[in-house]
C-alpha positions in Angstrom: 30.1 15.1 -18.9 26.6 15.2 -17.2 24.4 16.9 -14.8 23.1 13.6 -13.0 24.7 12.4 -10.1 26.3 8.7 -10.3 26.7 6.0 -7.8 29.1 3.2 -7.7 27.6 0.5 -5.6 29.0 -2.7 -4.4 27.2 -5.7 -2.8 28.6 -8.5 -1.1 27.8 -11.6 0.1 28.9 -12.1 4.0 28.5 -14.0 7.1 28.3 -12.4 10.1 31.2 -13.6 12.7 30.3 -11.3 15.8 29.1 -7.9 16.9 25.9 -6.1 17.2 23.5 -5.6 14.4 22.7 -1.5 14.8 21.3 1.4 12.5 24.0 4.3 11.3 23.9 7.5 10.3 22.5 5.5 6.8 19.6 3.5 8.1 16.8 4.0 10.3 16.0 0.0 11.0 18.0 -2.9 10.7 17.1 -6.9 11.5 18.2 -10.4 10.8 15.8 -11.5 7.8 15.7 -15.0 6.2 16.9 -14.5 2.5 13.7 -16.1 1.3 11.8 -13.5 2.6 13.6 -10.4 2.1 11.4 -9.6 -1.2 8.7 -9.3 0.7 10.0 -6.1 2.6 11.7 -4.4 -0.7 9.4 -1.9 -2.7 12.1 -0.2 -4.5 12.9 -1.4 -8.1 16.5 -0.8 -8.3 17.0 -2.5 -4.9 14.7 -5.5 -5.4 16.9 -6.0 -8.8 20.0 -6.1 -6.8 18.7 -8.4 -4.4 17.3 -10.8 -7.2 20.8 -10.7 -8.8 21.9 -11.8 -5.5 19.5 -14.9 -4.8 20.6 -15.9 -8.5 24.2 -15.8 -7.2 26.4 -18.4 -9.1 30.0 -17.4 -8.2 30.4 -15.2 -11.0 30.1 -11.0 -10.5 27.0 -9.6 -11.8 27.5 -6.0 -13.2 24.8 -4.1 -13.8 24.2 -0.8 -15.2 20.7 1.1 -14.6 19.1 4.2 -14.4 16.5 5.4 -11.6 14.7 8.1 -13.0 12.1 8.1 -10.1 12.0 6.1 -6.8 9.4 3.6 -8.5 11.1 3.2 -12.1 14.4 1.4 -12.9 15.8 1.1 -16.3 18.6 -1.6 -17.2 21.1 -0.4 -19.5 23.5 -3.5 -19.3 23.7 -6.8 -17.5 26.3 -9.1 -17.7 28.1 -11.9 -16.0 32.1 -11.2 -15.7 
């Protein structure tokens, strides 16, 4: 039992097939960015780590368990390919 909130996040590689790019209640800005330029925009360590995993995608599932103590700190507890 823990008092620390836990999140489960899934990231998917997809291709847009139609529709309009738009913000939502969870976003304040959205835009298309070439994947080789995205790391220039990511400052939060946990999000950067997840995107780096995408850039290194080899077709297998990449499982990561990490703790974000602060917005500038991310500690990986477990990482493996499934």
